[in-house]
SELO-559097 format. One record per residue: residue number from 1; residue in three letters; x, y, z of N, C-alpha, C, O in turn. Coordinates in nm, 2 decimals, m for minus. Example, Ala and Ser with C-alpha at 12.3 -4.5 7.8 and 13.67 -1.06 7.14 Angstrom:
BEGIN
+-----+-----+--------+--------+--------+--------+--------+--------+--------+--------+--------+--------+--------+--------+
:   k :   r :    n.X :    n.Y :    n.Z :   ca.X :   ca.Y :   ca.Z :    c.X :    c.Y :    c.Z :    o.X :    o.Y :    o.Z :
+-----+-----+--------+--------+--------+--------+--------+--------+--------+--------+--------+--------+--------+--------+
:   1 : ALA :   1.32 :  m0.57 :   0.78 :   1.23 :  m0.45 :   0.78 :   1.32 :  m0.33 :   0.78 :   1.42 :  m0.33 :   0.85 :
:   2 : SER :   1.28 :  m0.22 :   0.71 :   1.37 :  m0.11 :   0.71 :   1.29 :   0.00 :   0.79 :   1.34 :   0.11 :   0.80 :
+-----+-----+--------+--------+--------+--------+--------+--------+--------+--------+--------+--------+--------+--------+
REM end
This chain:
BEGIN
+-----+-----+--------+--------+--------+--------+--------+--------+--------+--------+--------+--------+--------+--------+
:   k :   r :    n.X :    n.Y :    n.Z :   ca.X :   ca.Y :   ca.Z :    c.X :    c.Y :    c.Z :    o.X :    o.Y :    o.Z :
+-----+-----+--------+--------+--------+--------+--------+--------+--------+--------+--------+--------+--------+--------+
:   1 : MET :   1.20 :  15.52 :  10.29 :   1.34 :  15.51 :  10.24 :   1.36 :  15.63 :  10.15 :   1.29 :  15.65 :  10.05 :
:   2 : LYS :   1.46 :  15.71 :  10.19 :   1.50 :  15.83 :  10.12 :   1.63 :  15.81 :  10.05 :   1.74 :  15.82 :  10.12 :
:   3 : LEU :   1.63 :  15.79 :   9.92 :   1.76 :  15.77 :   9.85 :   1.79 :  15.88 :   9.76 :   1.70 :  15.95 :   9.70 :
:   4 : HIS :   1.92 :  15.91 :   9.75 :   1.96 :  16.02 :   9.66 :   1.92 :  16.00 :   9.52 :   1.90 :  15.88 :   9.47 :
:   5 : ASN :   1.91 :  16.11 :   9.44 :   1.88 :  16.10 :   9.30 :   1.75 :  16.03 :   9.26 :   1.73 :  15.98 :   9.16 :
:   6 : ASP :   1.65 :  16.03 :   9.36 :   1.52 :  15.97 :   9.34 :   1.54 :  15.82 :   9.30 :   1.45 :  15.76 :   9.24 :
:   7 : MET :   1.65 :  15.76 :   9.35 :   1.68 :  15.62 :   9.31 :   1.57 :  15.52 :   9.36 :   1.55 :  15.42 :   9.29 :
:   8 : GLY :   1.51 :  15.55 :   9.47 :   1.40 :  15.46 :   9.52 :   1.28 :  15.44 :   9.43 :   1.21 :  15.35 :   9.44 :
:   9 : ASN :   1.26 :  15.54 :   9.34 :   1.15 :  15.54 :   9.25 :   1.18 :  15.49 :   9.11 :   1.11 :  15.51 :   9.01 :
:  10 : ARG :   1.29 :  15.41 :   9.10 :   1.33 :  15.36 :   8.97 :   1.32 :  15.20 :   8.98 :   1.33 :  15.14 :   9.08 :
:  11 : PRO :   1.28 :  15.14 :   8.87 :   1.27 :  15.00 :   8.86 :   1.40 :  14.93 :   8.90 :   1.51 :  14.98 :   8.85 :
:  12 : ILE :   1.40 :  14.83 :   8.97 :   1.52 :  14.76 :   9.03 :   1.61 :  14.71 :   8.92 :   1.73 :  14.72 :   8.93 :
:  13 : LYS :   1.55 :  14.66 :   8.81 :   1.64 :  14.61 :   8.70 :   1.72 :  14.73 :   8.64 :   1.84 :  14.71 :   8.62 :
:  14 : GLU :   1.66 :  14.84 :   8.62 :   1.73 :  14.96 :   8.57 :   1.84 :  15.00 :   8.67 :   1.95 :  15.03 :   8.63 :
:  15 : VAL :   1.81 :  15.00 :   8.80 :   1.90 :  15.04 :   8.90 :   2.02 :  14.95 :   8.90 :   2.14 :  15.00 :   8.91 :
:  16 : ILE :   2.00 :  14.82 :   8.90 :   2.11 :  14.72 :   8.90 :   2.20 :  14.73 :   8.78 :   2.32 :  14.71 :   8.78 :
:  17 : GLU :   2.13 :  14.75 :   8.66 :   2.21 :  14.76 :   8.54 :   2.30 :  14.88 :   8.54 :   2.41 :  14.88 :   8.49 :
:  18 : THR :   2.25 :  14.99 :   8.59 :   2.32 :  15.12 :   8.60 :   2.42 :  15.12 :   8.71 :   2.53 :  15.18 :   8.70 :
:  19 : HIS :   2.38 :  15.06 :   8.82 :   2.46 :  15.06 :   8.95 :   2.47 :  14.92 :   9.00 :   2.40 :  14.89 :   9.10 :
:  20 : PRO :   2.56 :  14.83 :   8.95 :   2.57 :  14.70 :   9.00 :   2.60 :  14.69 :   9.15 :   2.57 :  14.59 :   9.22 :
:  21 : LYS :   2.67 :  14.79 :   9.20 :   2.70 :  14.79 :   9.34 :   2.58 :  14.79 :   9.43 :   2.58 :  14.73 :   9.54 :
:  22 : ILE :   2.47 :  14.85 :   9.38 :   2.35 :  14.85 :   9.46 :   2.29 :  14.71 :   9.47 :   2.24 :  14.67 :   9.57 :
:  23 : GLY :   2.31 :  14.63 :   9.36 :   2.27 :  14.49 :   9.36 :   2.35 :  14.41 :   9.46 :   2.30 :  14.32 :   9.53 :
:  24 : GLU :   2.48 :  14.45 :   9.47 :   2.56 :  14.38 :   9.57 :   2.52 :  14.41 :   9.71 :   2.52 :  14.32 :   9.80 :
:  25 : ILE :   2.48 :  14.53 :   9.73 :   2.44 :  14.58 :   9.87 :   2.31 :  14.50 :   9.90 :   2.30 :  14.44 :  10.01 :
:  26 : LEU :   2.21 :  14.49 :   9.81 :   2.09 :  14.42 :   9.84 :   2.12 :  14.27 :   9.86 :   2.06 :  14.21 :   9.95 :
:  27 : ASN :   2.20 :  14.21 :   9.78 :   2.24 :  14.07 :   9.79 :   2.30 :  14.04 :   9.93 :   2.28 :  13.94 :   9.99 :
:  28 : LYS :   2.38 :  14.14 :   9.98 :   2.44 :  14.12 :  10.12 :   2.33 :  14.10 :  10.22 :   2.36 :  14.03 :  10.32 :
:  29 : TYR :   2.21 :  14.16 :  10.20 :   2.10 :  14.15 :  10.30 :   2.00 :  14.04 :  10.25 :   1.89 :  14.04 :  10.30 :
:  30 : GLU :   2.04 :  13.95 :  10.16 :   1.96 :  13.84 :  10.11 :   1.84 :  13.89 :  10.04 :   1.73 :  13.82 :  10.05 :
:  31 : ILE :   1.85 :  14.00 :   9.97 :   1.74 :  14.05 :   9.88 :   1.79 :  14.01 :   9.74 :   1.88 :  14.07 :   9.69 :
:  32 : GLY :   1.73 :  13.91 :   9.69 :   1.78 :  13.84 :   9.57 :   1.74 :  13.90 :   9.44 :   1.70 :  13.83 :   9.35 :
:  33 : CYS :   1.75 :  14.03 :   9.42 :   1.71 :  14.10 :   9.30 :   1.80 :  14.07 :   9.18 :   1.76 :  14.09 :   9.07 :
:  34 : LEU :   1.92 :  14.03 :   9.21 :   2.02 :  14.01 :   9.10 :   1.97 :  13.89 :   9.01 :   2.00 :  13.89 :   8.89 :
:  35 : ALA :   1.90 :  13.80 :   9.06 :   1.85 :  13.68 :   8.99 :   1.71 :  13.71 :   8.92 :   1.67 :  13.62 :   8.84 :
:  36 : CYS :   1.65 :  13.82 :   8.96 :   1.51 :  13.84 :   8.90 :   1.52 :  13.87 :   8.76 :   1.61 :  13.95 :   8.71 :
:  37 : THR :   1.43 :  13.82 :   8.68 :   1.43 :  13.84 :   8.54 :   1.32 :  13.95 :   8.50 :   1.32 :  13.99 :   8.38 :
:  38 : ILE :   1.23 :  13.98 :   8.59 :   1.13 :  14.08 :   8.56 :   1.18 :  14.22 :   8.59 :   1.20 :  14.31 :   8.50 :
:  39 : GLY :   1.21 :  14.24 :   8.72 :   1.27 :  14.37 :   8.76 :   1.20 :  14.49 :   8.75 :   1.26 :  14.60 :   8.74 :
:  40 : THR :   1.06 :  14.49 :   8.76 :   0.98 :  14.61 :   8.75 :   0.95 :  14.67 :   8.89 :   0.90 :  14.79 :   8.89 :
:  41 : CYS :   0.98 :  14.61 :   9.00 :   0.96 :  14.67 :   9.13 :   1.05 :  14.79 :   9.15 :   1.16 :  14.79 :   9.10 :
:  42 : PHE :   1.00 :  14.89 :   9.22 :   1.08 :  15.00 :   9.25 :   1.18 :  14.96 :   9.36 :   1.14 :  14.88 :   9.45 :
:  43 : LEU :   1.29 :  15.02 :   9.36 :   1.39 :  14.99 :   9.47 :   1.34 :  15.01 :   9.61 :   1.36 :  14.92 :   9.69 :
:  44 : LYS :   1.27 :  15.12 :   9.63 :   1.21 :  15.14 :   9.77 :   1.12 :  15.03 :   9.81 :   1.11 :  14.99 :   9.93 :
:  45 : ASP :   1.04 :  14.98 :   9.72 :   0.94 :  14.87 :   9.75 :   1.01 :  14.74 :   9.77 :   0.97 :  14.66 :   9.85 :
:  46 : VAL :   1.12 :  14.71 :   9.69 :   1.19 :  14.59 :   9.71 :   1.24 :  14.57 :   9.85 :   1.23 :  14.46 :   9.91 :
:  47 : VAL :   1.30 :  14.68 :   9.91 :   1.35 :  14.67 :  10.04 :   1.23 :  14.66 :  10.14 :   1.24 :  14.57 :  10.23 :
:  48 : ALA :   1.13 :  14.73 :  10.12 :   1.01 :  14.73 :  10.22 :   0.94 :  14.60 :  10.22 :   0.90 :  14.55 :  10.33 :
:  49 : VAL :   0.93 :  14.53 :  10.11 :   0.85 :  14.41 :  10.10 :   0.92 :  14.29 :  10.17 :   0.85 :  14.20 :  10.21 :
:  50 : HIS :   1.05 :  14.30 :  10.20 :   1.12 :  14.20 :  10.27 :   1.11 :  14.21 :  10.42 :   1.15 :  14.12 :  10.49 :
:  51 : VAL :   1.04 :  14.32 :  10.47 :   1.02 :  14.34 :  10.61 :   1.14 :  14.30 :  10.70 :   1.13 :  14.21 :  10.78 :
:  52 : LEU :   1.24 :  14.37 :  10.67 :   1.37 :  14.34 :  10.75 :   1.38 :  14.42 :  10.88 :   1.47 :  14.40 :  10.96 :
:  53 : GLY :   1.28 :  14.51 :  10.90 :   1.29 :  14.59 :  11.02 :   1.35 :  14.73 :  10.99 :   1.43 :  14.74 :  10.90 :
:  54 : ASP :   1.32 :  14.82 :  11.08 :   1.36 :  14.96 :  11.06 :   1.51 :  14.97 :  11.06 :   1.57 :  15.05 :  10.98 :
:  55 : ALA :   1.58 :  14.90 :  11.15 :   1.72 :  14.91 :  11.17 :   1.80 :  14.86 :  11.04 :   1.89 :  14.93 :  11.00 :
:  56 : ILE :   1.76 :  14.75 :  10.99 :   1.82 :  14.69 :  10.87 :   1.79 :  14.78 :  10.75 :   1.88 :  14.81 :  10.67 :
:  57 : GLU :   1.66 :  14.83 :  10.74 :   1.63 :  14.92 :  10.62 :   1.71 :  15.04 :  10.63 :   1.76 :  15.09 :  10.53 :
:  58 : ALA :   1.74 :  15.09 :  10.75 :   1.82 :  15.21 :  10.77 :   1.96 :  15.19 :  10.72 :   2.03 :  15.27 :  10.66 :
:  59 : LEU :   2.01 :  15.07 :  10.75 :   2.15 :  15.03 :  10.71 :   2.16 :  15.03 :  10.56 :   2.25 :  15.07 :  10.50 :
:  60 : ILE :   2.06 :  14.96 :  10.50 :   2.06 :  14.95 :  10.35 :   2.05 :  15.09 :  10.29 :   2.12 :  15.12 :  10.19 :
:  61 : GLU :   1.96 :  15.18 :  10.34 :   1.95 :  15.31 :  10.29 :   2.08 :  15.39 :  10.30 :   2.13 :  15.46 :  10.21 :
:  62 : LYS :   2.15 :  15.37 :  10.42 :   2.28 :  15.44 :  10.44 :   2.38 :  15.39 :  10.34 :   2.46 :  15.47 :  10.29 :
:  63 : GLU :   2.39 :  15.26 :  10.32 :   2.49 :  15.21 :  10.23 :   2.47 :  15.25 :  10.09 :   2.56 :  15.29 :  10.02 :
:  64 : ILE :   2.35 :  15.25 :  10.05 :   2.32 :  15.29 :   9.91 :   2.35 :  15.44 :   9.89 :   2.41 :  15.48 :   9.79 :
:  65 : ASN :   2.31 :  15.52 :   9.99 :   2.33 :  15.66 :   9.98 :   2.48 :  15.70 :   9.98 :   2.53 :  15.78 :   9.91 :
:  66 : GLU :   2.56 :  15.62 :  10.07 :   2.70 :  15.64 :  10.07 :   2.76 :  15.61 :   9.93 :   2.85 :  15.68 :   9.88 :
:  67 : TYR :   2.72 :  15.50 :   9.87 :   2.76 :  15.46 :   9.74 :   2.73 :  15.57 :   9.64 :   2.82 :  15.61 :   9.56 :
:  68 : LEU :   2.61 :  15.62 :   9.64 :   2.57 :  15.72 :   9.55 :   2.65 :  15.85 :   9.57 :   2.68 :  15.92 :   9.47 :
:  69 : GLU :   2.68 :  15.89 :   9.69 :   2.76 :  16.01 :   9.72 :   2.90 :  15.99 :   9.67 :   2.97 :  16.09 :   9.64 :
:  70 : SER :   2.95 :  15.87 :   9.66 :   3.09 :  15.85 :   9.61 :   3.11 :  15.86 :   9.46 :   3.22 :  15.86 :   9.42 :
:  71 : LEU :   3.00 :  15.87 :   9.39 :   3.01 :  15.88 :   9.24 :   3.05 :  16.01 :   9.20 :   3.07 :  16.03 :   9.08 :
+-----+-----+--------+--------+--------+--------+--------+--------+--------+--------+--------+--------+--------+--------+
REM end
C-alpha cells in the first residue's frame, strides 16, 4: 500500500485523530479502527491484516490518496 505523505507508516490512532475522514473510509470497509483504544498499528498494516484482497485494498488506497490530495 503506497499512501501519500508516508501515511501508511503512521500509527492508526494518530492518523484518525488528524484525519477523521480516513477512519470513515476504513469503517466503510468494516475495518473497525474507530473503536480501538490502543491504536498503535500502522495504517498500512491495519488494511493488510484484514485480508480483504488486492482489489479492495486498491480501492482503500485510492480513496485515502484521493482524500489526501484534496487537502
